[in-house]
N, CA, C and O atoms as a GROMACS GRO file, in nm:
protein
  356
    1UNK      N    1   6.570 -16.429  -5.753
    1UNK     CA    2   6.641 -16.316  -5.762
    1UNK      C    3   6.699 -16.313  -5.607
    1UNK      O    4   6.630 -16.325  -5.506
    2UNK      N    5   6.812 -16.297  -5.611
    2UNK     CA    6   6.892 -16.285  -5.485
    2UNK      C    7   6.895 -16.152  -5.415
    2UNK      O    8   6.905 -16.057  -5.492
    3UNK      N    9   6.889 -16.125  -5.298
    3UNK     CA   10   6.881 -16.002  -5.219
    3UNK      C   11   7.037 -15.981  -5.153
    3UNK      O   12   7.057 -15.898  -5.064
    4UNK      N   13   7.131 -16.056  -5.203
    4UNK     CA   14   7.244 -16.050  -5.139
    4UNK      C   15   7.330 -15.928  -5.182
    4UNK      O   16   7.334 -15.895  -5.301
    5UNK      N   17   7.398 -15.862  -5.085
    5UNK     CA   18   7.476 -15.762  -5.129
    5UNK      C   19   7.610 -15.807  -5.174
    5UNK      O   20   7.644 -15.921  -5.142
    6UNK      N   21   7.699 -15.726  -5.253
    6UNK     CA   22   7.831 -15.778  -5.282
    6UNK      C   23   7.914 -15.794  -5.155
    6UNK      O   24   7.889 -15.726  -5.055
    7UNK      N   25   8.004 -15.877  -5.160
    7UNK     CA   26   8.108 -15.899  -5.047
    7UNK      C   27   8.187 -15.777  -5.065
    7UNK      O   28   8.219 -15.732  -5.175
    8UNK      N   29   8.220 -15.721  -4.940
    8UNK     CA   30   8.308 -15.616  -4.920
    8UNK      C   31   8.450 -15.666  -4.876
    8UNK      O   32   8.468 -15.758  -4.796
    9UNK      N   33   8.545 -15.597  -4.935
    9UNK     CA   34   8.682 -15.647  -4.887
    9UNK      C   35   8.710 -15.584  -4.751
    9UNK      O   36   8.678 -15.469  -4.722
   10UNK      N   37   8.774 -15.672  -4.668
   10UNK     CA   38   8.816 -15.600  -4.531
   10UNK      C   39   8.922 -15.519  -4.546
   10UNK      O   40   9.012 -15.545  -4.626
   11UNK      N   41   8.922 -15.402  -4.462
   11UNK     CA   42   9.033 -15.299  -4.491
   11UNK      C   43   9.167 -15.381  -4.437
   11UNK      O   44   9.167 -15.454  -4.338
   12UNK      N   45   9.264 -15.358  -4.509
   12UNK     CA   46   9.399 -15.404  -4.466
   12UNK      C   47   9.448 -15.339  -4.346
   12UNK      O   48   9.457 -15.216  -4.351
   13UNK      N   49   9.483 -15.401  -4.236
   13UNK     CA   50   9.519 -15.340  -4.121
   13UNK      C   51   9.659 -15.262  -4.154
   13UNK      O   52   9.743 -15.302  -4.235
   14UNK      N   53   9.668 -15.156  -4.083
   14UNK     CA   54   9.803 -15.067  -4.104
   14UNK      C   55   9.897 -15.103  -3.985
   14UNK      O   56   9.858 -15.109  -3.868
   15UNK      N   57  10.028 -15.128  -4.026
   15UNK     CA   58  10.122 -15.136  -3.935
   15UNK      C   59  10.154 -15.011  -3.869
   15UNK      O   60  10.169 -14.906  -3.932
   16UNK      N   61  10.167 -15.020  -3.723
   16UNK     CA   62  10.198 -14.896  -3.659
   16UNK      C   63  10.322 -14.907  -3.583
   16UNK      O   64  10.359 -14.811  -3.515
   17UNK      N   65  10.390 -15.019  -3.590
   17UNK     CA   66  10.508 -15.045  -3.523
   17UNK      C   67  10.569 -15.182  -3.558
   17UNK      O   68  10.498 -15.280  -3.578
   18UNK      N   69  10.697 -15.185  -3.566
   18UNK     CA   70  10.772 -15.311  -3.606
   18UNK      C   71  10.838 -15.363  -3.473
   18UNK      O   72  10.896 -15.290  -3.391
   19UNK      N   73  10.823 -15.502  -3.462
   19UNK     CA   74  10.905 -15.572  -3.343
   19UNK      C   75  10.991 -15.672  -3.402
   19UNK      O   76  10.951 -15.760  -3.479
   20UNK      N   77  11.127 -15.654  -3.357
   20UNK     CA   78  11.227 -15.768  -3.396
   20UNK      C   79  11.251 -15.857  -3.261
   20UNK      O   80  11.265 -15.810  -3.148
   21UNK      N   81  11.252 -15.966  -3.289
   21UNK     CA   82  11.282 -16.059  -3.189
   21UNK      C   83  11.417 -16.161  -3.215
   21UNK      O   84  11.406 -16.254  -3.294
   22UNK      N   85  11.523 -16.139  -3.154
   22UNK     CA   86  11.646 -16.219  -3.166
   22UNK      C   87  11.629 -16.337  -3.078
   22UNK      O   88  11.588 -16.318  -2.964
   23UNK      N   89  11.655 -16.452  -3.117
   23UNK     CA   90  11.668 -16.580  -3.036
   23UNK      C   91  11.795 -16.651  -3.016
   23UNK      O   92  11.798 -16.757  -2.954
   24UNK      N   93  11.899 -16.596  -3.065
   24UNK     CA   94  12.026 -16.662  -3.050
   24UNK      C   95  12.122 -16.643  -2.927
   24UNK      O   96  12.231 -16.699  -2.911
   25UNK      N   97  12.056 -16.546  -2.837
   25UNK     CA   98  12.152 -16.504  -2.720
   25UNK      C   99  12.189 -16.619  -2.632
   25UNK      O  100  12.101 -16.693  -2.589
   26UNK      N  101  12.312 -16.638  -2.603
   26UNK     CA  102  12.358 -16.741  -2.510
   26UNK      C  103  12.442 -16.682  -2.383
   26UNK      O  104  12.498 -16.754  -2.301
   27UNK      N  105  12.443 -16.548  -2.380
   27UNK     CA  106  12.525 -16.489  -2.280
   27UNK      C  107  12.459 -16.437  -2.167
   27UNK      O  108  12.523 -16.379  -2.079
   28UNK      N  109  12.308 -16.455  -2.160
   28UNK     CA  110  12.242 -16.413  -2.043
   28UNK      C  111  12.198 -16.260  -2.047
   28UNK      O  112  12.126 -16.216  -1.957
   29UNK      N  113  12.234 -16.191  -2.136
   29UNK     CA  114  12.205 -16.049  -2.155
   29UNK      C  115  12.068 -16.028  -2.201
   29UNK      O  116  12.019 -16.103  -2.286
   30UNK      N  117  11.999 -15.927  -2.146
   30UNK     CA  118  11.871 -15.892  -2.197
   30UNK      C  119  11.886 -15.760  -2.267
   30UNK      O  120  11.904 -15.653  -2.209
   31UNK      N  121  11.875 -15.780  -2.415
   31UNK     CA  122  11.901 -15.659  -2.501
   31UNK      C  123  11.752 -15.607  -2.542
   31UNK      O  124  11.660 -15.677  -2.585
   32UNK      N  125  11.750 -15.476  -2.520
   32UNK     CA  126  11.609 -15.411  -2.570
   32UNK      C  127  11.656 -15.274  -2.638
   32UNK      O  128  11.733 -15.199  -2.579
   33UNK      N  129  11.611 -15.248  -2.756
   33UNK     CA  130  11.633 -15.111  -2.825
   33UNK      C  131  11.489 -15.070  -2.875
   33UNK      O  132  11.419 -15.142  -2.946
   34UNK      N  133  11.457 -14.956  -2.835
   34UNK     CA  134  11.328 -14.901  -2.875
   34UNK      C  135  11.349 -14.762  -2.951
   34UNK      O  136  11.422 -14.671  -2.914
   35UNK      N  137  11.272 -14.766  -3.061
   35UNK     CA  138  11.257 -14.634  -3.144
   35UNK      C  139  11.132 -14.595  -3.134
   35UNK      O  140  11.053 -14.655  -3.061
   36UNK      N  141  11.096 -14.485  -3.207
   36UNK     CA  142  10.968 -14.425  -3.208
   36UNK      C  143  10.862 -14.517  -3.254
   36UNK      O  144  10.753 -14.522  -3.198
   37UNK      N  145  10.896 -14.593  -3.361
   37UNK     CA  146  10.791 -14.692  -3.406
   37UNK      C  147  10.842 -14.839  -3.429
   37UNK      O  148  10.802 -14.912  -3.520
   38UNK      N  149  10.944 -14.875  -3.327
   38UNK     CA  150  10.992 -14.995  -3.343
   38UNK      C  151  11.049 -15.047  -3.203
   38UNK      O  152  11.076 -14.968  -3.112
   39UNK      N  153  11.063 -15.172  -3.194
   39UNK     CA  154  11.140 -15.228  -3.075
   39UNK      C  155  11.216 -15.357  -3.110
   39UNK      O  156  11.162 -15.443  -3.180
   40UNK      N  157  11.333 -15.371  -3.064
   40UNK     CA  158  11.413 -15.488  -3.099
   40UNK      C  159  11.449 -15.554  -2.968
   40UNK      O  160  11.513 -15.485  -2.889
   41UNK      N  161  11.416 -15.683  -2.933
   41UNK     CA  162  11.439 -15.735  -2.819
   41UNK      C  163  11.526 -15.870  -2.837
   41UNK      O  164  11.510 -15.935  -2.940
   42UNK      N  165  11.611 -15.911  -2.747
   42UNK     CA  166  11.689 -16.027  -2.744
   42UNK      C  167  11.799 -16.036  -2.864
   42UNK      O  168  11.830 -15.939  -2.932
   43UNK      N  169  11.844 -16.149  -2.876
   43UNK     CA  170  11.941 -16.179  -2.977
   43UNK      C  171  12.095 -16.147  -2.905
   43UNK      O  172  12.118 -16.075  -2.808
   44UNK      N  173  12.184 -16.221  -2.981
   44UNK     CA  174  12.321 -16.203  -2.952
   44UNK      C  175  12.350 -16.052  -2.974
   44UNK      O  176  12.268 -15.979  -3.030
   45UNK      N  177  12.468 -16.008  -2.928
   45UNK     CA  178  12.512 -15.871  -2.949
   45UNK      C  179  12.517 -15.846  -3.100
   45UNK      O  180  12.476 -15.738  -3.142
   46UNK      N  181  12.565 -15.943  -3.186
   46UNK     CA  182  12.574 -15.915  -3.327
   46UNK      C  183  12.442 -15.909  -3.387
   46UNK      O  184  12.419 -15.825  -3.475
   47UNK      N  185  12.339 -16.004  -3.340
   47UNK     CA  186  12.224 -16.015  -3.414
   47UNK      C  187  12.144 -15.872  -3.384
   47UNK      O  188  12.091 -15.801  -3.470
   48UNK      N  189  12.147 -15.850  -3.259
   48UNK     CA  190  12.076 -15.734  -3.201
   48UNK      C  191  12.119 -15.617  -3.278
   48UNK      O  192  12.034 -15.538  -3.317
   49UNK      N  193  12.235 -15.599  -3.302
   49UNK     CA  194  12.309 -15.471  -3.370
   49UNK      C  195  12.249 -15.471  -3.503
   49UNK      O  196  12.194 -15.370  -3.546
   50UNK      N  197  12.257 -15.580  -3.571
   50UNK     CA  198  12.221 -15.605  -3.717
   50UNK      C  199  12.081 -15.566  -3.731
   50UNK      O  200  12.051 -15.487  -3.821
   51UNK      N  201  11.985 -15.616  -3.644
   51UNK     CA  202  11.856 -15.601  -3.651
   51UNK      C  203  11.818 -15.454  -3.622
   51UNK      O  204  11.723 -15.407  -3.684
   52UNK      N  205  11.878 -15.387  -3.544
   52UNK     CA  206  11.865 -15.253  -3.504
   52UNK      C  207  11.888 -15.162  -3.622
   52UNK      O  208  11.805 -15.081  -3.661
   53UNK      N  209  12.016 -15.184  -3.679
   53UNK     CA  210  12.076 -15.110  -3.787
   53UNK      C  211  11.976 -15.119  -3.907
   53UNK      O  212  11.942 -15.020  -3.971
   54UNK      N  213  11.930 -15.250  -3.935
   54UNK     CA  214  11.845 -15.276  -4.057
   54UNK      C  215  11.718 -15.202  -4.033
   54UNK      O  216  11.675 -15.138  -4.129
   55UNK      N  217  11.651 -15.201  -3.921
   55UNK     CA  218  11.516 -15.139  -3.892
   55UNK      C  219  11.545 -14.986  -3.912
   55UNK      O  220  11.468 -14.922  -3.983
   56UNK      N  221  11.649 -14.928  -3.854
   56UNK     CA  222  11.663 -14.790  -3.859
   56UNK      C  223  11.690 -14.743  -4.007
   56UNK      O  224  11.645 -14.634  -4.042
   57UNK      N  225  11.757 -14.816  -4.090
   57UNK     CA  226  11.779 -14.773  -4.218
   57UNK      C  227  11.643 -14.791  -4.292
   57UNK      O  228  11.610 -14.707  -4.375
   58UNK      N  229  11.571 -14.889  -4.266
   58UNK     CA  230  11.423 -14.903  -4.320
   58UNK      C  231  11.329 -14.791  -4.286
   58UNK      O  232  11.248 -14.756  -4.372
   59UNK      N  233  11.332 -14.731  -4.168
   59UNK     CA  234  11.268 -14.622  -4.131
   59UNK      C  235  11.306 -14.504  -4.191
   59UNK      O  236  11.222 -14.429  -4.241
   60UNK      N  237  11.439 -14.478  -4.192
   60UNK     CA  238  11.495 -14.367  -4.270
   60UNK      C  239  11.450 -14.374  -4.425
   60UNK      O  240  11.416 -14.267  -4.475
   61UNK      N  241  11.447 -14.474  -4.495
   61UNK     CA  242  11.427 -14.481  -4.633
   61UNK      C  243  11.279 -14.445  -4.652
   61UNK      O  244  11.249 -14.377  -4.749
   62UNK      N  245  11.181 -14.488  -4.563
   62UNK     CA  246  11.054 -14.454  -4.565
   62UNK      C  247  11.041 -14.307  -4.560
   62UNK      O  248  10.979 -14.241  -4.643
   63UNK      N  249  11.114 -14.253  -4.440
   63UNK     CA  250  11.110 -14.111  -4.435
   63UNK      C  251  11.150 -14.029  -4.562
   63UNK      O  252  11.082 -13.933  -4.599
   64UNK      N  253  11.245 -14.065  -4.616
   64UNK     CA  254  11.303 -14.002  -4.754
   64UNK      C  255  11.206 -14.011  -4.847
   64UNK      O  256  11.200 -13.919  -4.928
   65UNK      N  257  11.114 -14.119  -4.857
   65UNK     CA  258  11.000 -14.125  -4.949
   65UNK      C  259  10.874 -14.050  -4.909
   65UNK      O  260  10.770 -14.048  -4.976
   66UNK      N  261  10.895 -13.988  -4.787
   66UNK     CA  262  10.779 -13.901  -4.742
   66UNK      C  263  10.662 -13.979  -4.682
   66UNK      O  264  10.546 -13.938  -4.685
   67UNK      N  265  10.701 -14.100  -4.624
   67UNK     CA  266  10.598 -14.198  -4.572
   67UNK      C  267  10.626 -14.227  -4.417
   67UNK      O  268  10.739 -14.231  -4.367
   68UNK      N  269  10.522 -14.244  -4.358
   68UNK     CA  270  10.525 -14.301  -4.223
   68UNK      C  271  10.506 -14.453  -4.231
   68UNK      O  272  10.464 -14.507  -4.333
   69UNK      N  273  10.536 -14.515  -4.126
   69UNK     CA  274  10.514 -14.665  -4.134
   69UNK      C  275  10.387 -14.710  -4.161
   69UNK      O  276  10.369 -14.807  -4.234
   70UNK      N  277  10.286 -14.641  -4.102
   70UNK     CA  278  10.140 -14.658  -4.133
   70UNK      C  279  10.087 -14.639  -4.276
   70UNK      O  280   9.982 -14.686  -4.320
   71UNK      N  281  10.178 -14.562  -4.343
   71UNK     CA  282  10.123 -14.510  -4.478
   71UNK      C  283  10.180 -14.612  -4.588
   71UNK      O  284  10.127 -14.617  -4.699
   72UNK      N  285  10.281 -14.689  -4.555
   72UNK     CA  286  10.350 -14.789  -4.647
   72UNK      C  287  10.276 -14.911  -4.650
   72UNK      O  288  10.212 -14.950  -4.552
   73UNK      N  289  10.283 -14.974  -4.762
   73UNK     CA  290  10.213 -15.098  -4.794
   73UNK      C  291  10.303 -15.213  -4.718
   73UNK      O  292  10.425 -15.196  -4.710
   74UNK      N  293  10.252 -15.312  -4.670
   74UNK     CA  294  10.314 -15.413  -4.603
   74UNK      C  295  10.437 -15.475  -4.681
   74UNK      O  296  10.548 -15.501  -4.634
   75UNK      N  297  10.392 -15.493  -4.810
   75UNK     CA  298  10.500 -15.550  -4.921
   75UNK      C  299  10.610 -15.461  -4.930
   75UNK      O  300  10.723 -15.508  -4.944
   76UNK      N  301  10.591 -15.326  -4.922
   76UNK     CA  302  10.702 -15.235  -4.938
   76UNK      C  303  10.793 -15.239  -4.813
   76UNK      O  304  10.915 -15.241  -4.826
   77UNK      N  305  10.736 -15.239  -4.693
   77UNK     CA  306  10.814 -15.259  -4.569
   77UNK      C  307  10.896 -15.384  -4.572
   77UNK      O  308  11.010 -15.388  -4.524
   78UNK      N  309  10.832 -15.495  -4.633
   78UNK     CA  310  10.888 -15.635  -4.620
   78UNK      C  311  11.010 -15.615  -4.714
   78UNK      O  312  11.120 -15.650  -4.671
   79UNK      N  313  11.000 -15.561  -4.842
   79UNK     CA  314  11.104 -15.547  -4.924
   79UNK      C  315  11.222 -15.463  -4.869
   79UNK      O  316  11.337 -15.505  -4.880
   80UNK      N  317  11.196 -15.351  -4.812
   80UNK     CA  318  11.296 -15.267  -4.746
   80UNK      C  319  11.372 -15.340  -4.635
   80UNK      O  320  11.494 -15.332  -4.620
   81UNK      N  321  11.285 -15.417  -4.554
   81UNK     CA  322  11.353 -15.495  -4.447
   81UNK      C  323  11.449 -15.608  -4.507
   81UNK      O  324  11.562 -15.623  -4.461
   82UNK      N  325  11.400 -15.684  -4.610
   82UNK     CA  326  11.485 -15.788  -4.678
   82UNK      C  327  11.619 -15.724  -4.727
   82UNK      O  328  11.723 -15.788  -4.713
   83UNK      N  329  11.621 -15.599  -4.784
   83UNK     CA  330  11.734 -15.537  -4.835
   83UNK      C  331  11.821 -15.483  -4.716
   83UNK      O  332  11.944 -15.487  -4.725
   84UNK      N  333  11.761 -15.436  -4.613
   84UNK     CA  334  11.838 -15.369  -4.504
   84UNK      C  335  11.880 -15.477  -4.389
   84UNK      O  336  11.961 -15.442  -4.304
   85UNK      N  337  11.826 -15.605  -4.387
   85UNK     CA  338  11.870 -15.699  -4.299
   85UNK      C  339  11.921 -15.816  -4.354
   85UNK      O  340  11.856 -15.920  -4.358
   86UNK      N  341  12.052 -15.803  -4.404
   86UNK     CA  342  12.107 -15.911  -4.473
   86UNK      C  343  12.134 -16.024  -4.381
   86UNK      O  344  12.146 -16.004  -4.260
   87UNK      N  345  12.146 -16.149  -4.438
   87UNK     CA  346  12.186 -16.260  -4.346
   87UNK      C  347  12.305 -16.259  -4.269
   87UNK      O  348  12.372 -16.156  -4.280
   88UNK      N  349  12.345 -16.344  -4.196
   88UNK     CA  350  12.476 -16.352  -4.115
   88UNK      C  351  12.586 -16.353  -4.207
   88UNK      O  352  12.582 -16.419  -4.310
   89UNK      N  353  12.694 -16.278  -4.172
   89UNK     CA  354  12.819 -16.262  -4.265
   89UNK      C  355  12.933 -16.355  -4.212
   89UNK      O  356  13.041 -16.359  -4.270
   0.00000   0.00000   0.00000
């Protein structure tokens, strides 16, 4: 007879902030935008603006659902970000 206890699932870490990093800047500008629970750094002007807008929309949608970033499941956040951060146009 084994005296082993059942394995416990590790608690899923909660997200407390989002970080967006743009890598396509070629103009030498250092772009940084910070919000209450996010930071966007780098990127071309277009990329930085698109990332910032997408993250702000995501945070607003969570707020309308009555959720904070740390209350939402990672999959929900990822889905919202995919919807709000479209590819280059």
